[in-house]
C-alpha positions as CSV (number, residue, x, y, z in Angstrom):
1,M,0.0,0.0,0.0
2,S,1.2,3.5,-0.7
3,L,1.5,5.9,2.3
4,T,1.7,9.7,2.1
5,V,2.5,12.1,5.0
6,V,2.2,15.8,4.9
7,G,3.8,17.9,7.6
8,S,6.8,19.8,8.8
9,I,10.5,19.1,8.0
10,A,12.7,20.9,10.4
11,F,16.0,21.4,12.2
12,D,15.9,21.1,16.0
13,A,18.1,22.3,18.7
14,V,17.4,20.4,21.9
15,Q,18.8,20.5,25.5
16,T,17.8,17.8,28.0
17,P,19.2,16.8,31.4
18,H,21.2,14.2,29.5
19,G,22.8,16.4,26.9
20,G,21.8,18.2,23.8
21,R,22.2,18.9,20.1
22,E,22.6,22.3,18.5
23,R,21.3,21.2,15.1
24,M,19.7,17.9,14.1
25,L,17.1,16.7,11.5
26,G,13.6,16.7,12.9
27,G,10.0,17.7,12.2
28,A,6.8,15.7,12.4
29,A,6.9,14.4,8.8
30,V,10.5,13.2,9.2
31,H,10.0,11.3,12.4
32,F,6.8,9.8,11.0
33,S,8.4,8.8,7.8
34,L,11.4,7.1,9.4
35,A,9.1,5.1,11.7
36,A,6.5,4.2,9.0
37,S,9.2,3.1,6.6
38,F,9.6,-0.1,8.5
39,F,6.2,-1.2,7.2
40,D,5.7,0.3,3.7
41,E,6.8,2.8,1.1
42,V,6.4,6.4,2.4
43,R,6.1,9.6,0.4
44,V,6.9,12.7,2.4
45,V,5.5,16.2,1.5
46,G,6.9,19.3,3.1
47,P,9.0,22.4,2.5
48,V,12.7,22.9,3.0
49,G,15.2,25.7,2.3
50,D,18.7,25.9,0.9
51,D,20.2,24.7,4.1
52,F,18.6,21.2,3.6
53,G,21.4,19.3,1.9
54,E,22.5,15.9,0.7
55,G,23.2,14.7,4.2
56,E,19.6,15.3,5.3
57,Y,18.2,13.6,2.1
58,A,20.5,10.7,2.8
59,V,18.9,10.0,6.1
60,L,15.5,9.7,4.4
61,H,16.8,7.8,1.4
62,G,18.5,5.4,3.8
63,R,15.1,4.3,4.9
64,N,13.7,4.2,1.4
65,V,11.5,7.3,2.0
66,N,10.4,8.9,-1.3
67,T,11.4,12.6,-1.3
68,D,10.0,13.6,-4.7
69,D,7.4,15.8,-3.1
70,I,9.7,17.7,-0.8
71,E,9.4,21.3,-1.9
72,H,12.7,23.2,-2.1
73,V,12.1,26.9,-1.6
74,A,15.1,28.7,-3.3
75,G,16.7,31.3,-1.0
76,G,14.7,30.1,2.0
77,K,15.7,28.5,5.3
78,T,14.2,25.3,6.8
79,F,11.8,25.5,9.8
80,F,13.8,25.7,13.0
81,W,12.8,24.9,16.6
82,K,14.8,25.2,19.8
83,G,13.7,23.9,23.2
84,V,14.8,22.7,26.6
85,Y,13.4,19.8,28.6
86,H,13.1,19.8,32.4
87,E,14.2,17.1,34.8
88,N,11.0,15.0,34.5
89,M,11.1,15.2,30.6
90,N,7.3,15.7,30.5
91,S,7.5,19.4,30.2
92,R,9.6,21.6,28.0
93,D,10.1,25.3,27.2
94,T,10.3,26.6,23.6
95,L,13.2,29.0,23.3
96,E,13.0,29.8,19.6
97,T,10.7,29.0,16.7
98,D,11.6,30.2,13.2
99,L,8.9,29.1,10.7
100,N,10.9,30.2,7.7
101,V,9.7,28.4,4.6
102,F,7.0,26.6,6.6
103,E,5.2,29.9,7.3
104,H,3.8,30.0,3.7
105,F,3.6,26.3,3.2
106,D,0.8,25.4,0.7
107,P,1.0,21.6,0.2
108,K,1.6,20.6,-3.5
109,L,1.0,16.9,-3.9
110,S,2.1,15.0,-7.0
111,Q,-0.4,12.6,-8.6
112,A,1.4,9.7,-7.0
113,S,1.0,11.2,-3.5
114,Q,-2.6,12.1,-4.2
115,D,-3.3,8.4,-5.2
116,C,-2.1,7.1,-1.8
117,D,-4.0,4.3,-0.1
118,V,-3.2,5.6,3.4
119,L,-2.7,9.3,4.4
120,F,-1.3,10.9,7.5
121,L,-2.0,14.6,8.1
122,A,0.7,15.6,10.6
123,N,0.4,18.7,12.8
124,I,-0.2,21.6,10.4
125,L,-2.9,24.3,10.0
126,P,-6.3,22.5,10.0
127,A,-7.3,24.3,6.8
128,L,-4.3,22.8,5.1
129,Q,-5.1,19.4,6.5
130,L,-8.6,19.6,5.0
131,N,-7.3,20.8,1.7
132,V,-4.9,17.8,1.5
133,R,-7.6,15.4,2.6
134,R,-9.8,16.5,-0.3
135,Q,-6.9,16.0,-2.8
136,C,-6.5,12.4,-1.7
137,Q,-10.0,11.0,-2.5
138,Q,-8.8,7.4,-3.0
139,A,-7.3,7.0,0.5
140,K,-8.8,4.1,2.3
141,F,-7.5,5.2,5.8
142,V,-6.7,8.7,6.9
143,A,-5.3,9.7,10.3
144,L,-4.8,13.2,11.7
145,D,-2.6,14.8,14.4
146,S,-3.1,18.2,15.9
147,M,-2.2,20.4,18.9
148,D,-3.6,22.7,21.5
149,L,-2.8,25.8,19.5
150,W,-5.3,24.9,16.8
151,V,-7.9,24.0,19.3
152,N,-7.7,27.5,20.7
153,I,-7.4,29.6,17.5
154,A,-8.8,27.4,14.7
155,R,-11.4,25.2,16.3
156,Q,-14.0,25.3,13.5
157,E,-11.4,24.5,10.8
158,L,-10.1,21.6,13.0
159,V,-13.6,20.2,13.5
160,A,-14.1,20.3,9.7
161,A,-10.8,18.4,9.1
162,I,-11.7,15.9,11.8
163,S,-15.0,15.2,10.2
164,E,-13.3,13.9,7.1
165,V,-10.8,11.5,8.6
166,D,-10.9,8.0,10.0
167,C,-8.7,8.4,13.0
168,V,-7.6,11.3,15.2
169,I,-4.4,11.1,17.3
170,L,-4.1,13.6,20.2
171,N,-2.6,13.6,23.7
172,D,-4.8,13.5,26.8
173,A,-4.3,17.2,27.5
174,E,-5.5,18.1,24.0
175,V,-8.5,15.9,24.3
176,A,-9.5,17.5,27.6
177,L,-9.0,21.0,26.0
178,F,-11.1,20.1,23.0
179,T,-14.0,18.4,24.8
180,G,-13.9,19.6,28.4
181,E,-14.0,16.0,29.5
182,R,-11.5,14.8,32.1
183,E,-12.0,11.1,31.3
184,V,-10.0,9.8,28.3
185,V,-12.7,7.5,26.9
186,A,-15.5,10.0,27.3
187,G,-13.5,12.7,25.7
188,A,-12.4,10.5,22.8
189,R,-16.0,9.4,22.1
190,K,-17.1,13.1,22.1
191,I,-14.5,13.8,19.4
192,M,-15.6,10.7,17.4
193,E,-19.1,12.2,17.2
194,H,-17.6,14.5,14.5
195,G,-17.0,11.6,12.2
196,P,-13.9,9.5,12.9
197,S,-14.3,5.8,13.6
198,S,-11.4,5.6,16.0
199,M,-9.4,7.7,18.3
200,V,-5.9,7.3,19.8
201,V,-5.0,9.2,22.9
202,K,-1.3,9.5,23.7
203,L,-0.6,9.3,27.5
204,G,3.2,10.0,27.4
205,K,5.2,7.7,29.7
206,Y,1.9,5.9,30.6
207,G,1.3,4.6,27.1
208,A,-1.7,5.2,24.9
209,A,-5.4,4.4,24.6
210,L,-7.3,3.3,21.5
211,V,-11.1,4.1,21.5
212,T,-13.6,2.9,19.0
213,A,-17.4,2.9,18.9
214,E,-17.5,-0.6,20.4
215,D,-14.5,-0.8,22.6
216,S,-11.4,0.7,24.2
217,F,-7.9,-0.7,24.4
218,W,-5.0,0.5,26.6
219,I,-1.4,-0.3,26.1
220,P,1.5,0.7,28.4
221,A,4.6,2.5,27.2
222,Y,7.4,0.1,26.2
223,P,9.9,0.3,29.2
224,V,13.2,1.9,28.4
225,E,16.2,2.3,30.8
226,F,17.3,5.7,29.5
227,V,15.4,8.6,27.9
228,A,17.8,10.9,26.0
229,D,15.4,13.1,24.0
230,P,11.5,12.7,23.8
231,T,11.3,15.1,20.8
232,G,9.4,13.4,18.0
233,A,8.2,10.5,20.1
234,G,4.5,11.2,19.3
235,D,5.2,11.4,15.6
236,S,7.3,8.2,15.7
237,F,4.3,6.5,17.5
238,A,2.0,7.8,14.7
239,G,4.5,6.4,12.1
240,G,4.4,2.9,13.6
241,F,0.7,3.0,14.1
242,V,-0.3,4.2,10.7
243,G,2.5,2.3,9.0
244,C,1.2,-1.0,10.5
245,I,-2.3,-0.3,9.2
246,A,-0.8,0.4,5.7
247,A,1.0,-2.9,5.8
248,H,-2.4,-4.5,6.4
249,D,-4.0,-3.1,3.2
250,G,-5.3,0.0,5.0
251,E,-8.0,-2.1,6.7
252,P,-8.4,-0.9,10.3
253,T,-10.0,-3.9,11.8
254,H,-10.0,-4.0,15.6
255,E,-7.2,-6.6,15.7
256,V,-5.1,-4.5,13.3
257,L,-5.6,-1.4,15.3
258,K,-4.5,-3.1,18.5
259,L,-1.4,-4.5,16.7
260,A,-0.7,-1.0,15.4
261,M,-0.8,0.4,18.9
262,A,1.9,-2.1,20.0
263,Y,4.1,-1.2,17.0
264,G,3.7,2.5,17.6
265,T,4.6,2.2,21.3
266,A,7.7,0.1,20.6
267,I,9.0,2.4,17.9
268,A,8.4,5.5,20.0
269,S,10.6,3.9,22.7
270,Y,13.5,3.6,20.3
271,N,13.0,7.3,19.3
272,V,13.5,8.6,22.9
273,E,16.7,6.7,23.5
274,E,18.8,8.9,21.1
275,F,18.9,12.5,20.1
276,G,17.1,13.3,16.8
277,T,17.3,11.2,13.8
278,D,21.0,10.9,13.4
279,D,23.1,7.7,13.3
280,A,24.4,7.9,16.8
281,G,22.8,4.5,17.7
282,S,24.5,2.8,14.8
283,R,27.8,4.4,15.7
284,R,27.4,3.3,19.3
285,L,26.7,-0.2,18.1
286,L,29.8,-0.4,16.0
287,C,31.9,1.1,18.8
288,W,30.5,-1.6,21.1
289,L,31.3,-4.3,18.6
290,R,34.9,-3.1,18.2
291,S,35.4,-3.0,22.0
292,F,35.7,-6.8,21.8
293,G,38.3,-6.7,19.0
294,S,38.5,-6.5,15.3
295,V,35.2,-6.9,13.5
296,A,35.6,-9.4,10.7
297,R,32.0,-9.3,9.5
298,V,28.5,-8.8,10.7
299,G,25.6,-11.2,10.1
300,V,22.2,-9.5,9.6
301,E,18.9,-11.3,9.1
302,G,16.7,-9.6,6.5
303,T,19.3,-7.4,4.7
304,G,16.7,-6.9,2.0
305,S,13.9,-5.9,4.3
306,Y,13.9,-4.7,7.9
307,G,17.7,-4.9,8.2
308,V,18.4,-2.8,5.1
309,G,19.1,0.4,7.0
310,L,21.7,-1.2,9.4
311,S,23.2,-3.1,6.5
312,R,23.8,0.0,4.4
313,W,25.2,1.9,7.3
314,L,27.7,-0.9,8.2
315,R,28.8,-1.2,4.6
316,A,29.4,2.6,4.4
317,A,31.5,2.2,7.6
318,G,33.7,-0.4,5.8
319,V,32.2,-3.5,7.5
320,E,31.5,-6.7,5.6
321,V,27.8,-7.7,5.9
322,V,26.5,-11.3,5.3
323,E,23.0,-12.5,5.1
324,V,22.0,-14.8,8.0
325,D,19.1,-17.1,7.8
326,R,16.5,-17.6,10.5
327,P,17.7,-19.7,13.4
328,N,17.6,-23.4,13.0
329,R,14.2,-24.7,14.1
330,L,15.7,-27.6,16.1
331,V,17.9,-25.1,18.0
332,R,14.9,-22.9,18.7
333,R,13.0,-25.9,20.1
334,R,15.8,-26.9,22.3
335,Q,17.0,-23.5,23.5
336,G,13.9,-21.4,23.1
337,K,13.5,-18.2,21.0
338,S,15.0,-15.0,22.4
339,D,17.0,-12.1,21.1
340,P,20.2,-13.2,22.8
341,V,19.9,-16.7,21.4
342,V,19.2,-15.4,17.9
343,A,22.1,-13.0,18.1
344,V,24.6,-15.6,19.2
345,E,23.5,-18.0,16.5
346,A,23.8,-15.3,13.9
347,A,27.3,-14.4,15.1
348,R,28.4,-18.0,15.0
349,A,27.0,-18.5,11.5
350,A,28.8,-15.3,10.2
351,L,32.1,-16.2,12.0
352,S,32.2,-19.8,10.9
353,G,31.4,-19.0,7.3
354,R,28.2,-21.0,7.4
355,A,26.5,-17.7,6.5
356,S,28.6,-16.6,3.5
357,G,26.0,-15.0,1.2
358,A,26.6,-11.3,0.6
359,G,23.8,-9.2,2.1
360,K,21.4,-7.5,-0.3
361,T,22.4,-4.0,-1.1
362,R,19.0,-2.7,-2.2
363,D,20.5,-0.1,-4.5
364,G,21.4,0.4,-8.2
365,N,19.6,-0.8,-11.3
366,V,18.6,-4.1,-9.8
367,E,16.7,-2.4,-6.9
368,A,15.1,0.0,-9.4
369,I,13.9,-3.0,-11.5
370,R,12.5,-4.7,-8.4
371,A,10.6,-1.6,-7.4
372,L,9.1,-1.2,-10.9
373,T,8.3,-4.9,-11.1
374,I,6.2,-4.7,-7.9
375,A,4.1,-2.0,-9.5
376,K,3.8,-4.0,-12.7
377,R,2.8,-7.2,-11.0
378,S,0.2,-5.3,-9.0
379,A,-1.3,-3.7,-12.1
380,R,-1.3,-7.0,-14.0
381,S,-3.0,-8.8,-11.1
382,T,-5.6,-6.1,-10.7
383,K,-6.3,-6.1,-14.5
384,V,-7.0,-9.9,-14.5
385,K,-9.4,-9.5,-11.5
386,T,-11.1,-6.6,-13.2
387,L,-11.6,-8.4,-16.5
388,N,-13.1,-11.3,-14.6
389,Q,-15.5,-8.9,-12.9
390,I,-16.5,-7.5,-16.3
391,R,-17.1,-10.9,-17.7
392,H,-19.1,-12.1,-14.7
393,L,-21.1,-9.0,-14.5
394,G,-21.9,-9.4,-18.3
395,F,-23.2,-12.9,-17.7
396,T,-26.1,-11.5,-15.5
397,A,-26.6,-8.2,-17.3
398,P,-29.9,-7.2,-18.9
399,D,-30.2,-8.8,-22.4
400,P,-29.1,-5.9,-24.6
401,V,-25.9,-5.5,-22.5
402,R,-25.3,-9.2,-22.2
403,T,-25.7,-9.6,-26.0
404,R,-23.3,-6.8,-26.7
405,L,-20.5,-8.3,-24.5
406,S,-21.2,-12.0,-25.4
407,G,-18.3,-13.5,-27.4
408,V,-16.1,-10.4,-27.2
409,S,-12.4,-11.4,-26.9
410,P,-10.5,-10.6,-23.7
411,A,-8.3,-8.1,-25.7
412,R,-11.4,-6.1,-26.7
413,L,-13.6,-6.6,-23.6
414,A,-12.3,-3.7,-21.6
415,G,-12.6,-1.3,-24.5
416,E,-16.2,-2.5,-25.2
417,A,-17.2,-2.1,-21.6
418,A,-15.6,1.4,-21.4
419,S,-17.6,2.5,-24.4
420,L,-21.0,1.8,-22.8
421,R,-23.1,4.9,-22.3
422,P,-25.5,4.7,-19.3
423,R,-28.5,6.9,-19.7
424,P,-30.3,8.3,-16.6
425,G,-34.0,7.6,-16.6
426,T,-33.7,4.2,-18.1
427,D,-34.3,0.9,-16.3
428,P,-32.3,1.3,-13.0
429,V,-30.7,-2.2,-13.3
430,T,-29.5,-1.4,-16.9
431,F,-28.2,2.0,-15.8
432,A,-26.3,0.7,-12.8
433,T,-24.9,-2.3,-14.8
434,K,-23.7,-0.1,-17.6
435,T,-22.2,2.4,-15.1
436,S,-20.3,-0.4,-13.3
437,L,-19.1,-2.0,-16.5
438,R,-17.9,1.4,-17.9
439,I,-15.9,2.1,-14.7
440,L,-14.4,-1.3,-14.7
441,G,-13.5,-1.0,-18.4
442,R,-11.8,2.3,-17.9
443,R,-9.9,0.9,-15.0
444,V,-8.5,-1.8,-17.2
445,L,-7.5,0.7,-19.9
446,A,-5.8,2.9,-17.2
447,L,-3.9,-0.2,-16.0
448,D,-2.8,-1.0,-19.5
449,A,-1.4,2.6,-19.8
450,E,0.4,2.1,-16.4
451,M,2.0,-1.2,-17.6
452,A,3.1,0.4,-20.8
453,E,4.8,3.2,-19.0
454,L,6.4,0.7,-16.6
455,N,7.6,-1.5,-19.5
456,V,9.4,1.4,-21.1
457,Q,11.3,2.1,-17.8
458,L,12.0,-1.6,-17.2
459,G,13.3,-2.0,-20.8
460,E,15.8,0.8,-20.3
461,L,17.0,-0.6,-17.0
462,V,17.3,-4.1,-18.3
463,R,19.1,-2.9,-21.4
464,A,21.6,-1.1,-19.3
465,T,22.0,-3.9,-16.7
466,A,21.6,-7.2,-18.6
467,P,21.1,-6.6,-22.3
468,K,21.4,-10.3,-23.2
469,L,18.0,-10.9,-21.5
470,L,16.3,-8.9,-24.1
471,A,17.6,-11.2,-26.8
472,V,16.0,-14.3,-25.3
């Protein structure tokens, strides 16, 4: 499923009781994208200035985040925020806020971003959220985040935006401010009266609550030993939550929502253990490895999926990476399954040479071909299903329509269906059947156009990578 996020891209300066950073990549859209990228392809939409360079893009590209819709404002500066956290880390003081290019942000979504299956509206002006929502008519699941400022100064616009989304994500203080309710569930249900089918209430270090029309579900925060910087924890939670739903075809069943809550909570816990979105964690990992001696190689399970980010970073640091298979089932049955057991088994496999396959790099022409092939397979599968729907609908259609489609070859079926002209005022079954057939026919023709475009790009890549394949 395709996932689009619209929100802020920023540089942050943060001071906490455990240290600080004078300039680090942040912003709601960035934290969300990095978290959601564990589950699906993410397209990020937001403005940046001339100070947003290759290093910042590399952080996003390292997690396969699509940055085509990042708007570069020539001569401008990227949104900047500076704050300090107090000893309990639950409160902070904002020392400086420079909106810069974000002040006049008017989201411009490409067609690919508009055609997303899942949409997240990060914390921006409610009027802009509503505008983006109406651009993405095909989205199956839409979630929205907001803040106390908009409750106070743009309440009507916020209500209008909330009325057109499926899920609202706020913290407990914002829910109380919006509704006047002190109880979390009561306040959430009052917000849901405006239209959403679910509500997530963030409770900080106490976890989060999920409220639906039928039920409520509470999950504690994932316990961490050390909190370095809580900036972006809420957006990381949202990334894990919405990303999980996207990975389940955008279908927010109650079980999927509960699973998404668990992922969101776990990912947010990783966010707070380091400052910002830099690679300090990876660097600390490598320093720890080298504290035991020379690092010959590192075994990573899933170098082509969840382990791709770590694998790329290690290669860039000059470390050999090998692909490690899942632990032996017999070993798992004897010793049990735990992270330490899996890590020891992976290390032994890498050191002994039992795991010798080079880890997937997920870059270059081969990766580009893989990405395009996914889209082509999806289009081809959808085309076959749609043609079957046209054929089956034609079997039971009123006689004039059934006769027209009878015996038409598969190659001409979509064109014939797309050319039907439903006329209002005629028999309602005939009108509805023709309308449905025409929509399905046009869908197939659109998919043909997509596959033709993909074939052109695939042909160029294959010609440059393995030209002999084209001669087969």
